N, C-alpha and C positions, 0 to 999 in steps of 0.2 A: 659461541660467544660473538663471533664475527657478525652473524646474522642478527643477533639481538641488538648489537650496536648499530647496525645498518637500519634496522626497523625503528630504533629510537630516534635516529637522525631524521628519518622521513617523518616520524610522528611530530618531532619538533618543528619541521617545516610546515606541516599541516596546522599545528597550533598557532604559529606566527601568522599564517595567512587567514585562518578562519576565526581568530579571536575577536569577540565583539564585547565592548564594555556594556552595551545596553542589554545584553543577554546575561542571565544569571550564571554565576560561576559553576553551579552544578551542571547546567546544560552544556557549557563549554567543556567541562571535565568529562561528561558522558561521551561527547563526540570524540574527544582526544583519546580516551581509553578504548573506545570502540575501534577507531582507526588503528591504534597500536596493536590490538589483539588480532585484527584482520591481517595486518602487515606481518606479524610474527608467524601466523599460520601460513601465509603465502610464501614467506622466505624459508620457513622450516621445511616445507614440502617441495617448494620449487627450486631451492638451492641455486639462485642466479649467480653468475660470475661477477664477483665484486671488483671490477676493473673500471677506472674512471673513463676510459675511452676504448673503443674497439668492440665492446659487447653491449647488447641492447638492454639487458635486464635492468640495470641501474637507472637508465634514462627513461625507460617505459614507466617504471614505478614512480620516479620523480615527477613525470608528466601527469600521471593519474592523480597522485597526491596533490599536486599544485592545482589542478582543475577542480578536484573535489573540495579543497579548502576554499577556493574562490566561490564555488557554487553555494557551499554551506554559509559562507559569510553573507552573500547577497540574498539568499533565500529567506533569511530572518531579519533583514535590515529594513528599517522604515523607508518607505518609498519617497524619499526626499533627495532628489537628484543632486542638490548642492552638497549633501553629506556623503554621497557615494565615493568610495575610495577605490578607484580603478587600479591603483598600484598593487592591489591584491592579485591581479592577473600577471604581474611581471614575472614571477617564477615560471608560470605556465608558458608565457611567451618565450622565455629563455630556452625551455625544453623544446618548444616547437622550432626555434631557430637552430638548436642543436641537431634536431632531426633533419632539417633542410641541409645543414652542413654535412651531416652524415651521408645523406643521399648523394650529394655532389662528390664526396670523397670516395664513395663505394660503388656507385652504379657502373655497370659494365659498359654502358653507352659512352661514358666519359673516360674510362680507363681500359679500353679493350686491349691495348698493347700490353699492359701490365698483367692482365688476366691470361693473355696468350703466353707470356713468358714464364708463368709459374711452373710449367712443366718443361724441363729441358729434354728435348727428344733427339736421339741419334737416329737418323734415317738410314736404313740399310737398303742399298740398291738391289733390284731384282736379280742381278747377276751374282750377288753375294749372299742372297737370302739363305740358301741351304747350308753354306759353309758356316755362317754366323749362327744360324738357328741350331745347328748341331753342336756348336761350341757352348751355347747357353742352355739348351734343353737336351739332355742326354737320352739315348734310347733306354727304355725301361721294360723289364719283363712284363708280359701281359698279366701275370698273377698279381702284380703290385699296382695295376691301374685301378683308379677309384671307381667302384661300382656301387657304392652306398651313398646316397644323397642324404641331406639333412632330414627329410621326411621319413625315409626308411630307417635311418639311424635312431630317430626318436622312437619309432614303433618298436624296434629291436630292444632299445634301452628300457622302454616301458614294460615289455615282455619279461625282461630279465629282472626288473624290480618287482614285478608281479609274482615272481617265484617266491619272494619273501613276504608272506601275507602280513606279518606283524609290522614290518618296516614300511610296506606300501601304504598303510593307513596313516602314517605319520608324515611322510615326505613324498615329493613328486620329482620327476625328472626336470632339471632346469634347461636353459638354452644350450643347444649343442654348439660346440666350437670345434672346427677342424684344425689339425695341426700336424706338423712333421715332428718326429721324435727319434732320437738315437740314445740308447741307454738300456739299463736293466735294473730290475728291482723285484722284490718278492711281495706278494699280496697275501690275501687270506690263506691261512693254513700252509704257509710256506711255498705257495705256487710261484714259480719264477716266470717273469715276463721279460723277453728280450726284443729289442727293437733296433733296426738298422735302417735309418732313413725311411721309416714306415710312416704312413699317414693314418691318423686315427681321429675319431670323434670323441670328445670328452664333454661330460655334463655333470655339474654338481647336483647333489641331492638338496632340493630346496624345501623350505617349510610349506605345508599345504595351506596354512592360514595364520592370521595373527595369533590365534589361541595356541596353535601348534608351536609357533615361535616362543610364545610366553612360557609354555610348560616345558619345552624341550631344550631351548637355548641354542643348541648346536645340532647339526646333522652328521650322520656317521660316515660320510664318504662321497664317492663319485662313481660314475659309470664310464667305461671305455667300450667303444665299438670300432672294430677294425674297418677302415674305409674301403678296403679291397675285398673283405670277406666277412659278411654279416654274421656268420656262425661263430666268429671270435668276438665274444662279448663278455665283459667282466664287471661285476659289482664289487668295487674296491672299498673295503671298510678298514683295511689294515695295510700299512706299507712298511716293509723292512722290519716287521715285528712290532710296530707301534700302531695302536688304534687311531683312526682319524676322528677328529672333532672339528668340523668346519663351522666357524662362527660367523664369518663375514660373507654375506650373500645378498643377492638382489632381492630376496624375499625377507631379509632381515629387517627389523624395525628399529627406529631411533638410531643409536650409534652403531648398531650391527649392520645397517644398510651400507653396502660397499662404497657407493659414491659419497654418501655423507661422511663415512669414516675417512675417506681421502681428503675431502674438503675441510673437515674439522682439524686436519693435521697439516695445515699450511698451504693448501692448494685452492683457496677461495678465489684467487685472481687468475686462475688458469682454466682454460677450456679443457674439458675431458670428453673423450669419444671412444666408441668401439669397445664395449665391455667384452672381454674374452676370458674365459676360464681355461687355463692351460696347466699342464703338469711339466715339471722339469725332468731331466734325465734320470732322476732317482725316484720319480713318482710323487714328489711333493706338490700339492695343489697351490696355484696362485691365481690371482686376478691380474689381468694386464690391460691397462687403459692407456690410450694415446693422449698426449697433451698437445694442445695447439694454441696458436695465436692467429689474429687477423692481420694480414700484411697489406691490405688495401682498404684503409678506413675501417668500416665494419664488415668488410667482405674479404675474400681471398684467404680462406682458411688454410693454414699450413701447419702440419704436424712437425713438432720440434723435439719430440722425445717420447718417453714412455714411463709410466709409473707401474711398479709391480707391488702387489700386496699379498703377503702370506695369508692364505684363506683361513688358517687356523689361529695364528698369533696376531695377525693384523700388522706385522712389521712392514713398514713402507720404505721403498727405495725408488728414487727418481734417477733416470738415466738420459743422457743425450742419445741421439741416433747411433753415433759411433760406439758408445759405451754399453749399449743394451746387451744383456746376456744372450749367448748364442741360441738358447732354446726358445727365445721369443721370436715367433714367426712374423707377426704383423705389427708394424708401427704406423704404416700408412693406411688409414681407414678407407674402406671401399667407396663410400660416398664422396670423400675428398678426391680420390683418384678419378672417379667417374666424371666429376665436375671439371677437373683440370684437363682431362682428355677432351671433353666437350669444348672447352674454351680454346685449347690448342687447335682443334679442327675448325672452329668457326671464325676466329679473330686474326688469322694470319694477315689478312688484308683489311682489317678494320671492322668496326661494328656495323657500319652501314652496308658494307659488302655482304655481311653474314646473312642478311634477309632480303637484299635487293638483287644485285647482280649474281651473288653467290659464286663468284669466281674462285676456284681452288678451295671451296668449302668442303670439309670432310666431317662426317659425323660418326660416332661410335654405333655399332650395331646394338640392338636391345640385349641387355644382359651382360654380366661380367662374371668370370669364373677364376678360380685359383689353379695355377699350374705349378707342380712341384718337380724339382730336379736336383738330385744330389744335395739335399738339405736346404736348398734355396726355394723360395716361393715367389710367384709373380702373379699380378693381376693381369688377366687376358681379356681382350675384347677385339672384335673385328672392326675394321674401319672402312666406310664406304662413302661414295659421293653423295651429296645432298640430293634427295629425291630418288635414290636407288632403292630397289625393293629387295632383290635376292642376292645380288653379287657384292663382293668386297674388293677394294683396291689393295688391301693389305691387312695386317693385324698389329696390335700393340702389346708389348710385354713390359710391365712396370714392376720393378723389384719392390716387394711389400715392406722391406726395411728401409732401404736407401732412397727409394723413388727414382732410381736410375731407369730411364725409359728408352725403349727401342721400337721404332716403327719399321716393319718389314713390308716392302713393296711386293706383294704376292697376290695376284688376281685369283679369286676363288668364290665359293658360295658362303653366305653368312650362316650363322648358327640356326636361325629359324628355318631356312631352306634345308639345311642339313637334317634337321629333325623330320621335315616332310619327306625327304628322300628316304630316310631310314624307315619311316612308317609305311612307305609305298612299296617296300621290298616284299616279295611273296611270303617270306618267313614271318613278317610282322603284319602284313595287310590282311591275310586270311583270318587271323585270330584277333585282329584289331588291337594289336599292342601299341602302346604309346611310348615315344622316345623321350628320355630325359634331356635336359639342356646339356649339350656336348662339352667335353673337356678336351683340350688340345694336348696331343702327345707327339713324340718323335718316333715314327715307325719307318725303318729303313731310310732314314734321312729325310722323310717327307712329312711336313706338318699334317697331322691326321686328327680328325675328330673321332673321339670315342664316346659312344652313347650306350646307355643302359635302356633296355626295352622292358616295360612293365605291363602286367596284366591289369584287369579291372580291380583286383584286390590290393594293388600297390606293390605286390611282390615282384622281384626281378625274374623275368622269364627268358631273357636273351640279351644279346649284345650286338653292337654294330660298329664297324669302322668305316670311315669315309675320308678319302683324300680331300683336303681343303681346296686344292686347286684342280680337282677332277671329279665331277659328279658321277662319272661312270665307274670309278674305282671304289666300289662299295662291297662290303662283305658282312653278312649276318650269320649268327649261329646261336645254339642253345648254351654254349660255353664260350669263354673268352678265347680259348685255343681254336675252336671251330670257326669263330668269327674272324680271327686273325688269319687263319689258313685260307678262308674264302676271300678275304681282302687281298692277301698276297697274290693269289691266283689272278684276281682281277687287275692288280697292278701289272702283272706280267702280260696279261692279255692286252691291256691298254698301253703297254710300253711305258708306263709311268715309273717303273723301277729302274730306269736307266740313270736316274739321279743317284749318285753315290754319296753317302755321308762320310764326312771326314773323321768322325770319332770311331766308327766301326771299321776294323781292319779286314780287308779282303784277302782270302787265302785260297790257294788251289793245292790239293794234296791227294795222295793215294792212300786208301785205307782198306782194311779187311773187314767185311761185315761179320759182326758177332750176334746180331739180332735184327729181325725185321717183322713188323706187325702192320697189317692192313686195316684201315677204316674207310670203307667206300673206295674212292679213288685216291685217298691220301695214305701214304706209307710213312711209318716211323722207323728209323734205322739207328742202330748202335754200332759203333766201330771199335775194333780192338785197341786202336791207338789213342782213342779219346774216352775218358771216363768223366762221368758227372754231367754229360750233356747228351741230348738226342737230336737227330736231324730229321727233317720232314721234306717230302717231295711228292708231287702229284703226277700220275700217269698221263694227265692232260698235257704235260710238258716233257716228261721223261718216261716214254712207254716201256723202256727196259726195266723199270722197277717191277713190272709184272713177272719177270723171269729171274729176278735177283734172289739168291739164296745165301744162307749163312756160309761163310768161308770164301765168298766171291771177293775179288779185288776190284775196287771201283776208284775212278778219278772224280773228285767232286770239287766244287767251288762254292764258297759261302762267306758270309760276313760275321766275323768274330765280334762278340760284345753285345749281342742282342738277347741275351738271357740263356736259360737252360734248354730251350727248344729253338733250334736254329734252322730256318728254311734254306734249302739248297738253291743256288743260282745255276749250277751246272751238275749233270750227273752222267757218267759213262761207265757201264759195266764192262771191264776189260775181258772177263771170261765169257761174255755172251756173244754168240754168233748166230744169226738167223739162217 
């Protein structure tokens, strides 16, 4: 209804401008009806934001309608200059003046300081980087590190959907959304899924075409792919004993279209961004869209909340940033954050300095990724000086909900260079494996890039760790554990592991060996006094491991809190004498 009224208002504007007494009423009517129909189609499918100021859609349409009305008026007017009514151009002139005002209100060259201040950044000095980084990003077991990117997740999801031939002919895999989840629920045939700060990919089943939507009306569920293990994939058509019927989708038509559904229910004057399909802690599917306004004229986009839509019932709820449900991962859209980081780096000393002297100008490295830690998520990007190719001056973490931003002064290599280093390792170079864009993790208190290596088929064939601040500390392997062990050995070799993280507790104890297994020069040990964890050490650093047997007493030092597989910092076999 809102867009019908808007279209009629613009049609009335056109009628006033274009009406000519000397032309037949039928001709005038044909023009008016034609314009009205075109406007109805444009607004029905375009869904412009109906705000009087701050959004371009209303003013662009008003300008086009004004100019068209004036052109139609003059095109069929008798060429008698005394009778020409140039007042017909007044509405068009008004819209042009509005555009000029908009430019001066919004342009970065006039409001550089405002654009710079959009992102409030806390700068962490290099002496405090590791302490603060450990507080924000906790160490994570390698088994939970993200090894499935969006492309692979889609392939896996499509394979899973393909197992159901009848269903695969009706629906297709929608856009994949990555999210963190904690909770439990049952799916098809009573199978129970348990999640504890796990990261998963989720995608709705979308209609394949307009005709599939027309005949089927709803789709029967969604797909889950574990972001750390592609073998864990689920086609979910039932949750907690209830069949799923997803009605509101991106492929839905008319009122079943998700954005149209939101705007038709009171959000025509709000900007909407970042369509995310997520599930809550009990498996119920929702659409989550960020709402935003412009804070600097027609620019300076700022997310101010979120709208959630029950994908089955269409129930709508709007929340401020502080009130958003805990299961909602992202309120700050990636493109907004990237633009705000760019402005923060460029305009500290003004617009002119950003491209002339470039004093203190910093730019984000290409690419932005998500970092997850204990249920929180952050947008991550490296920061480098303008003109720099491979190195970084630090990195930025921006909370995806609150937009709390921290810049860590830490010299290192950027993401593109990290990928080149990984691909140049013997493990990857010989087989010509390609590295995926890296994800930042905390490994032994050191900011570390974790990369997945892929073969020509797109399947994962290996993994690589690289210390962000030390290009020599790199480890690759066919499994995450092998890659981590190789990386930790290189950390020790390059003496990079002297940095201690504050979260992981250092312990020195005496134990009795109850089990020992060798893989090449890496040993896995079990101790009588410790259950549920295993310890690793290399003969490269601890030669006595070669002579260690079950029942020996050993003195060891290690960092507690790094997962179920703990690398040893010190090893001494009390029973061994050469």
